[in-house]
MISE-414474 format. One record per residue: z, y, x of N, C-alpha, C in turn. Coordinates in pm, whole numbers, plus 50000, padded with zeros to 5 digits. Example, Ala and Ser with C-alpha at 12.3 -4.5 7.8 and 13.67 -1.06 7.14 Angstrom:
<recs>
REC    nup  nnorth  neast   caup  canorth  caeast    cup  cnorth  ceast
REC  50780   49431  51319  50780    49550   51230  50780   49670  51320
REC  50708   49775  51285  50714    49894   51367  50787   50003  51290
</recs>
This chain:
<recs>
REC    nup  nnorth  neast   caup  canorth  caeast    cup  cnorth  ceast
REC  48571   05865  05016  48697    05800   04979  48791   05901  04915
REC  48863   05857  04817  48963    05944   04757  49079   05966  04850
REC  49133   06087  04848  49252    06116   04928  49364   06166  04838
REC  49374   06106  04721  49479    06140   04627  49615   06128  04691
REC  49709   06205  04641  49845    06202   04696  49930   06095  04631
REC  49867   06001  04558  49943    05894   04496  50027   05822  04601
REC  50152   05796  04570  50240    05723   04660  50299   05605  04586
REC  50355   05514  04663  50420    05398   04604  50557   05384  04665
REC  50648   05313  04598  50780    05292   04657  50768   05217  04788
REC  50864   05237  04876  50865    05163   05002  50874   05015  04974
REC  50809   04936  05057  50815    04791   05042  50951   04741  05088
REC  50994   04625  05038  51122    04569   05082  51121   04544  05231
REC  51239   04541  05293  51244    04516   05437  51190   04379  05471
REC  51122   04371  05585  51069    04243   05633  51178   04171  05709
REC  51193   04044  05681  51286    03963   05758  51214   03915  05882
REC  51256   03964  05997  51186    03934   06122  51239   03807  06184
REC  51150   03730  06250  51197    03613   06322  51274   03653  06445
REC  51340   03556  06504  51414    03581   06627  51323   03640  06732
REC  51370   03739  06807  51288    03805   06909  51286   03726  07038
REC  51364   03623  07051  51372    03552   07179  51239   03491  07219
REC  51157   03450  07120  51028    03390   07153  50912   03479  07117
REC  50937   03594  07052  50829    03678   07006  50802   03796  07096
REC  50902   03846  07165  50881    03966   07245  50794   03935  07364
REC  50692   04022  07388  50601    04000   07499  50662   04041  07631
REC  50594   04004  07739  50640    04043   07872  50642   04194  07882
REC  50746   04248  07946  50757    04390   07966  50816   04464  07848
REC  50851   04393  07739  50910    04458   07624  51058   04430  07620
REC  51127   04511  07539  51270    04491   07522  51296   04452  07378
REC  51343   04330  07348  51365    04288   07212  51454   04387  07138
REC  51414   04416  07012  51496    04501   06929  51477   04648  06954
REC  51379   04688  07037  51353    04829   07061  51208   04859  07033
REC  51177   04987  07019  51040    05029   06992  51005   05145  07082
REC  50876   05176  07084  50829    05282   07172  50830   05416  07102
REC  50879   05518  07168  50857    05653   07123  50711   05686  07151
REC  50641   05757  07059  50502    05791   07086  50486   05854  07224
REC  50396   05797  07304  50374    05846   07438  50463   05783  07542
REC  50565   05708  07501  50653    05641   07596  50575   05534  07670
REC  50573   05537  07804  50487    05445   07878  50537   05301  07877
REC  50442   05209  07878  50471    05068   07900  50403   05030  08031
REC  50432   04912  08079  50369    04866   08201  50239   04794  08165
REC  50125   04856  08199  49996    04796   08170  49982   04661  08239
REC  49901   04575  08180  49886    04440   08232  49751   04423  08303
REC  49745   04334  08401  49620    04302   08470  49561   04176  08405
REC  49434   04186  08367  49362    04074   08307  49247   04036  08400
REC  49241   03908  08437  49144    03864   08538  49071   03740  08491
REC  48938   03747  08493  48854    03629   08467  48790   03587  08598
REC  48796   03457  08628  48743    03404   08752  48649   03288  08722
REC  48520   03310  08744  48422    03206   08716  48429   03155  08575
REC  48459   03243  08480  48487    03201   08342  48359   03191  08260
REC  48341   03079  08193  48235    03062   08095  48299   03071  07957
REC  48242   03158  07873  48305    03191   07746  48215   03157  07629
REC  48276   03118  07518  48203    03086   07396  48271   02972  07324
REC  48191   02892  07258  48241    02774   07189  48168   02651  07243
REC  48229   02534  07230  48163    02414   07282  48019   02401  07231
REC  47926   02389  07323  47786    02378   07287  47716   02510  07268
REC  47790   02621  07282  47730    02754   07262  47795   02853  07358
REC  47753   02850  07484  47808    02940   07585  47749   03079  07567
REC  47835   03179  07550  47789    03317   07533  47781   03389  07667
REC  47877   03366  07755  47880    03430   07886  47914   03323  07990
REC  47841   03324  08101  47858    03219   08200  47905   03277  08333
REC  48007   03215  08391  48058    03246   08524  48089   03394  08542
REC  48177   03442  08457  48216    03583   08460  48332   03603  08558
REC  48314   03697  08650  48422    03741   08738  48451   03886  08705
REC  48572   03914  08657  48607    04048   08612  48756   04070  08629
REC  48792   04178  08697  48932    04213   08717  48959   04347  08650
REC  49046   04348  08549  49077    04469   08474  49216   04515  08517
REC  49221   04632  08579  49344    04680   08641  49444   04729  08538
REC  49574   04721  08570  49676    04772   08478  49655   04920  08448
REC  49655   04955  08321  49648    05094   08279  49510   05154  08274
REC  49405   05079  08310  49271    05137   08305  49210   05121  08167
REC  49110   05206  08138  49028    05190   08018  48893   05137  08061
REC  48866   05012  08029  48738    04949   08059  48656   04947  07931
REC  48540   05011  07932  48450    05002   07818  48346   04895  07846
REC  48300   04828  07741  48208    04715   07753  48089   04740  07662
REC  47968   04741  07719  47847    04765   07641  47748   04653  07664
REC  47656   04641  07568  47552    04540   07578  47488   04522  07442
REC  47371   04458  07436  47301    04439   07308  47376   04342  07217
REC  47340   04344  07090  47400    04253   06993  47380   04109  07037
REC  47485   04030  07024  47476    03888   07055  47492   03854  07202
REC  47528   03953  07286  47536    03926   07429  47673   03871  07471
REC  47770   03869  07380  47900    03811   07412  48014   03910  07424
REC  47993   04035  07380  48099    04136   07390  48223   04095  07311
REC  48203   04057  07186  48318    04018   07103  48380   03888  07152
REC  48297   03798  07206  48350    03674   07263  48442   03705  07379
REC  48403   03797  07465  48487    03839   07577  48620   03893  07526
REC  48615   03979  07425  48736    04039   07373  48828   03935  07311
REC  48773   03843  07236  48855    03741   07172  48914   03643  07274
REC  48844   03624  07384  48900    03541   07490  49016   03611  07557
REC  49002   03742  07581  49113    03819   07639  49232   03824  07544
REC  49205   03820  07414  49313    03820   07315  49382   03684  07305
REC  49321   03580  07363  49379    03447   07354  49337   03370  07231
REC  49238   03422  07156  49191    03354   07036  49088   03246  07069
REC  49023   03259  07184  48929    03158   07233  48970   03118  07374
REC  48964   02990  07402  48991    02943   07539  48861   02941  07617
REC  48864   02974  07746  48741    02966   07826  48689   02823  07832
REC  48558   02808  07834  48497    02675   07843  48509   02619  07984
REC  48513   02711  08082  48528    02673   08221  48583   02793  08296
REC  48632   02769  08417  48688    02878   08494  48827   02915  08445
REC  48876   03032  08488  49013    03070   08454  49024   03212  08404
REC  49131   03238  08328  49166    03372   08283  49318   03386  08296
REC  49361   03493  08360  49503    03514   08382  49547   03652  08336
REC  49676   03661  08308  49741    03788   08280  49852   03804  08383
REC  49838   03905  08466  49933    03928   08575  49953   03802  08660
REC  49842   03731  08683  49845    03614   08771  49887   03485  08704
REC  49928   03492  08577  49969    03371   08505  49861   03330  08405
REC  49838   03200  08387  49734    03156   08294  49755   03215  08154
REC  49648   03267  08097  49652    03320   07961  49619   03204  07867
REC  49714   03166  07785  49699    03043   07708  49694   03063  07557
REC  49705   03185  07509  49700    03207   07365  49734   03351  07331
REC  49737   03382  07201  49770    03519   07159  49910   03559  07201
REC  49932   03689  07214  50063    03741   07254  50079   03881  07198
REC  50204   03919  07169  50233    04055   07127  50201   04155  07237
REC  50185   04107  07360  50147    04193   07472  50006   04250  07455
REC  49922   04180  07377  49781    04217   07366  49747   04241  07219
REC  49727   04369  07183  49695    04406   07046  49544   04411  07029
REC  49495   04351  06921  49351    04347   06894  49320   04439  06776
REC  49224   04530  06796  49186    04627   06694  49040   04604  06659
REC  49013   04578  06530  48878    04547   06484  48809   04669  06425
REC  48677   04655  06400  48603    04760   06332  48657   04778  06189
REC  48681   04666  06120  48746    04673   05990  48894   04699  06014
REC  48955   04785  05935  49090    04831   05968  49197   04723  05956
REC  49177   04620  05874  49270    04507   05864  49411   04548  05822
REC  49424   04662  05754  49555    04700   05702  49588   04614  05580
REC  49716   04589  05559  49758    04513   05441  49754   04607  05320
REC  49669   04578  05221  49645    04675   05113  49764   04701  05022
REC  49862   04608  05019  49978    04626   04931  50093   04699  05001
REC  50078   04729  05129  50182    04800   05202  50140   04945  05225
REC  50234   05037  05216  50205    05177   05245  50161   05192  05390
REC  50108   05309  05422  50067    05334   05560  50186   05317  05654
REC  50300   05371  05616  50418    05358   05701  50460   05212  05714
REC  50457   05138  05605  50496    04998   05611  50400   04916  05697
REC  50272   04953  05697  50176    04886   05785  50210   04911  05931
REC  50245   05034  05966  50280    05066   06104  50412   04998  06143
REC  50501   04980  06048  50630    04916   06076  50616   04767  06108
REC  50507   04704  06065  50497    04558   06071  50519   04500  06210
REC  50451   04546  06316  50476    04487   06448  50617   04513  06498
REC  50677   04621  06454  50815    04649   06493  50911   04551  06427
REC  50883   04517  06300  50966    04419   06231  50956   04283  06298
REC  50834   04248  06342  50814    04119   06408  50893   04114  06538
REC  50907   04227  06605  50984    04233   06730  51135   04239  06704
REC  51177   04249  06580  51319    04250   06551  51382   04387  06555
REC  51301   04494  06547  51354    04629   06546  51426   04654  06413
REC  51538   04723  06417  51615    04748   06295  51532   04830  06197
REC  51565   04817  06069  51487    04884   05965  51487   05035  05985
REC  51601   05093  06014  51607    05238   06029  51526   05285  06149
REC  51531   05210  06259  51458    05251   06378  51309   05234  06360
REC  51267   05123  06300  51123    05105   06284  51066   05207  06186
REC  51146   05248  06087  51099    05353   05994  51080   05485  06068
REC  51173   05517  06157  51162    05641   06234  51043   05634  06330
REC  51025   05517  06395  50913    05502   06487  50780   05512  06413
REC  50769   05448  06296  50646    05455   06217  50618   05599  06176
REC  50721   05671  06136  50703    05812   06100  50649   05891  06219
REC  50707   05868  06336  50665    05942   06455  50520   05910  06492
REC  50482   05781  06484  50345    05745   06519  50247   05801  06418
REC  50280   05800  06290  50190    05857   06190  50173   06007  06211
REC  50279   06075  06247  50267    06217   06278  50179   06237  06401
REC  50192   06148  06498  50112    06159   06621  49963   06150  06591
REC  49925   06069  06492  49783    06056   06459  49744   06145  06340
REC  49833   06238  06304  49799    06338   06202  49811   06292  06059
REC  49891   06189  06033  49902    06135   05897  50047   06130  05847
REC  50131   06215  05900  50271    06215   05857  50287   06238  05708
REC  50204   06323  05651  50217    06356   05509  50166   06246  05418
REC  50090   06151  05472  50034    06042   05392  50110   05911  05409
REC  50228   05915  05467  50300    05793   05505  50320   05696  05389
REC  50339   05748  05267  50372    05659   05155  50252   05626  05068
REC  50134   05660  05113  50013    05623   05040  49970   05481  05075
REC  49894   05421  04985  49834    05290   05010  49701   05309  05083
REC  49657   05209  05160  49535    05223   05239  49412   05264  05158
REC  49397   05214  05035  49276    05245   04960  49270   05391  04914
REC  49379   05464  04929  49384    05603   04887  49346   05700  04998
REC  49314   05651  05117  49277    05739   05227  49139   05699  05280
REC  49080   05784  05363  48943    05762   05411  48938   05654  05520
REC  48815   05612  05554  48798    05513   05659  48849   05562  05793
REC  48823   05688  05825  48873    05743   05950  49025   05747  05954
REC  49087   05780  05842  49233    05782   05836  49290   05641  05850
REC  49224   05541  05792  49272    05403   05807  49263   05359  05953
REC  49158   05403  06023  49149    05369   06165  49261   05437  06244
REC  49301   05556  06204  49415    05622   06269  49542   05540  06250
REC  49559   05488  06127  49676    05405   06100  49671   05277  06184
REC  49553   05217  06194  49541    05095   06274  49577   05122  06420
REC  49535   05237  06473  49569    05273   06610  49720   05292  06623
REC  49780   05362  06528  49926    05383   06531  49998   05249  06525
REC  49952   05158  06440  50018    05027   06427  50006   04948  06557
REC  49888   04951  06619  49868    04877   06743  49961   04928  06853
REC  49971   05059  06868  50051    05116   06976  50200   05111  06947
REC  50237   05116  06819  50380    05108   06785  50439   04975  06828
REC  50357   04870  06832  50404    04739   06875  50428   04730  07024
REC  50402   04838  07096  50429    04846   07240  50352   04740  07320
REC  50221   04727  07295  50144    04628   07370  50118   04675  07512
REC  50098   04582  07601  50061    04614   07739  49910   04617  07756
REC  49837   04567  07657  49691    04576   07654  49647   04597  07510
REC  49547   04685  07492  49489    04710   07360  49341   04673  07369
REC  49298   04577  07288  49163    04523   07290  49091   04570  07164
REC  48988   04653  07180  48928    04723   07066  48782   04680  07049
REC  48751   04623  06933  48619    04569   06905  48540   04664  06815
REC  48466   04757  06876  48385    04856   06804  48463   04919  06689
REC  48582   04974  06717  48666    05024   06608  48609   05144  06534
REC  48517   05218  06596  48464    05338   06532  48320   05319  06486
REC  48270   05196  06490  48130    05170   06460  48088   05204  06319
REC  48178   05197  06222  48142    05221   06083  48165   05365  06040
REC  48208   05451  06133  48240    05589   06098  48119   05680  06117
REC  48114   05789  06039  48008    05888   06059  48029   05959  06192
REC  47924   06028  06240  47925    06084   06375  48040   06181  06399
REC  48068   06269  06302  48174    06367   06321  48311   06301  06325
REC  48334   06207  06233  48462    06137   06232  48479   06053  06358
REC  48370   05993  06403  48373    05910   06523  48412   05993  06645
REC  48353   06111  06660  48387    06198   06772  48534   06237  06766
REC  48584   06266  06646  48725    06299   06632  48816   06184  06669
REC  48776   06060  06633  48856    05944   06669  48854   05917  06818
REC  48740   05943  06882  48733    05928   07028  48832   06024  07096
REC  48832   06150  07052  48924    06248   07108  49069   06207  07084
REC  49096   06159  06961  49232    06118   06928  49275   05999  07015
REC  49185   05903  07035  49219    05786   07116  49257   05828  07257
REC  49178   05916  07317  49208    05963   07453  49343   06034  07455
REC  49368   06119  07355  49495    06193   07351  49614   06100  07335
REC  49603   06004  07243  49716    05916   07214  49743   05820  07329
REC  49637   05776  07397  49655    05681   07506  49713   05745  07631
REC  49699   05876  07646  49750    05942   07765  49900   05918  07779
REC  49936   05861  07890  50078    05839   07917  50135   05711  07859
REC  50056   05633  07781  50113    05510   07726  50124   05401  07831
REC  50035   05402  07930  50037    05300   08034  49963   05173  07999
REC  49919   05158  07875  49854    05034   07832  49716   05019  07894
REC  49679   04896  07923  49542    04862   07963  49457   04856  07836
REC  49335   04911  07842  49249    04914   07724  49114   04853  07758
REC  49067   04762  07673  48930    04711   07681  48863   04750  07549
REC  48757   04830  07558  48694    04891   07441  48547   04850  07435
REC  48511   04768  07335  48375    04722   07316  48300   04819  07226
REC  48176   04854  07265  48096    04945   07184  47947   04920  07210
REC  47863   04956  07113  47718    04957   07132  47672   05090  07189
REC  47757   05192  07180  47719    05329   07210  47748   05362  07356
REC  47642   05379  07436  47660    05406   07579  47733   05539  07601
REC  47701   05641  07524  47767    05770   07541  47916   05760  07508
REC  47951   05683  07406  48091    05661   07373  48161   05590  07489
REC  48094   05490  07545  48151    05415   07657  48174   05505  07777
REC  48081   05594  07806  48093    05682   07922  48200   05788  07900
REC  48218   05830  07776  48322    05930   07747  48462   05871  07757
REC  48480   05750  07705  48613    05693   07694  48660   05622  07820
REC  48570   05558  07893  48611    05463   07996  48643   05523  08132
REC  48724   05450  08208  48739    05473   08351  48632   05396  08427
REC  48597   05277  08373  48487    05196   08424  48410   05142  08304
REC  48285   05103  08330  48201    05048   08224  48145   04914  08270
REC  48160   04812  08187  48108    04678   08216  47980   04657  08135
REC  47875   04610  08200  47745    04592   08136  47719   04444  08115
REC  47697   04406  07989  47668    04267   07956  47525   04254  07906
REC  47460   04144  07944  47336    04102   07883  47353   03957  07845
REC  47263   03905  07764  47275    03767   07717  47298   03674  07835
REC  47410   03607  07833  47439    03507   07935  47535   03549  08043
REC  47556   03679  08063  47647    03712   08171  47679   03859  08188
REC  47764   03885  08285  47805    04020   08323  47706   04071  08427
REC  47643   04185  08398  47542    04241   08487  47606   04321  08600
REC  47699   04410  08563  47759    04499   08663  47880   04568  08601
REC  47964   04623  08689  48074    04710   08648  48062   04838  08729
REC  48063   04953  08661  48043    05080   08728  48163   05172  08704
REC  48200   05250  08808  48298    05356   08790  48234   05471  08713
REC  48314   05538  08629  48264    05651   08550  48319   05780  08611
REC  48233   05877  08643  48280    06002   08702  48364   06081  08604
REC  48459   06152  08653  48550    06234   08576  48535   06379  08620
REC  48581   06480  08545  48675    06467   08435  48609   06421  08306
REC  48691   06377  08212  48644    06332   08081  48633   06456  07992
REC  48511   06505  07975  48489    06625   07895  48366   06606  07807
REC  48372   06662  07687  48258    06653   07596  48136   06725  07653
REC  48160   06831  07730  48049    06909   07783  47994   06856  07914
REC  48034   06734  07952  47994    06681   08082  47863   06602  08078
REC  47792   06604  07964  47670    06524   07953  47564   06565  08054
REC  47566   06693  08097  47465    06742   08191  47507   06726  08337
REC  47626   06673  08360  47671    06650   08497  47575   06552  08565
REC  47522   06586  08684  47422    06500   08748  47469   06357  08768
REC  47596   06338  08807  47648    06203   08828  47651   06126  08697
REC  47690   06194  08588  47694    06129   08456  47554   06094  08408
REC  47461   06186  08429  47322    06162   08389  47265   06041  08464
REC  47292   06036  08594  47241    05925   08675  47302   05792  08631
REC  47432   05793  08602  47498    05670   08558  47443   05625  08423
REC  47423   05718  08333  47370    05683   08201  47232   05619  08216
REC  47149   05676  08301  47016    05620   08324  47026   05480  08383
REC  47119   05461  08478  47137    05331   08540  47183   05227  08438
REC  47276   05268  08351  47325    05177   08249  47213   05133  08155
REC  47136   05229  08106  47027    05197   08013  46922   05109  08079
REC  46893   05136  08207  46795    05054   08278  46847   04912  08297
REC  46975   04900  08334  47035    04768   08355  47037   04686  08227
REC  47052   04755  08113  47058    04686   07984  46917   04662  07927
REC  46815   04717  07994  46679    04695   07947  46643   04775  07825
REC  46709   04893  07808  46681    04976   07691  46614   05105  07731
</recs>
């Protein structure tokens, strides 16, 4: 990808809707998060939940409790329902049966409390990197000057302060994923739902993004659900790992700490990795 220094003028200010109905639980209308400023993580609970679409159940009778502030990684073969689980937690799909709650209240649809991050960066191509990061702040009713300062701070946090005025097509795929992460966290979500966000990156860039994610999430307080095909990625990033196979949830395992790149030879980590692969039938 080209990394030319081409810049464009700032986009016009966004006219934000009233914050009275847009601000999520635990947020303060008209304010934004300083990078690293903690939010109150949310608890997401599925009870006997069957997930999918009418006539096509992907996961049946799932019981899963995701604690506030934890990083839950989710692994399983293609087509086992990982993305369905994530979209249900995002409120984009309703459960076919059973219940899903957020902090004990029925989860009935999308919310600014829950940011969804896809493998494709989903940045708006006509907006600069800074303007893309500003977008969730504008929706929350943050003043133009404050959201500009917050976007600048978040871009610096992910190492892209100097590229703030570039358009997305002028930076690499890894850099666009950094912007997507900054945009998701700038909106001050209480949960971040990530659907294989690093799957299209080369190995070196992917490892760098994993390290950056851990660094940026430290102290934010947000609950994270991270879907991946990569067991090693799941074991590095997660506090717990959920194992899915076609039709249901197999198990949830605690991941030994500390979180270190050199911990692959740790006996507990080796044993857990073997257990995960055996449970998944790989």
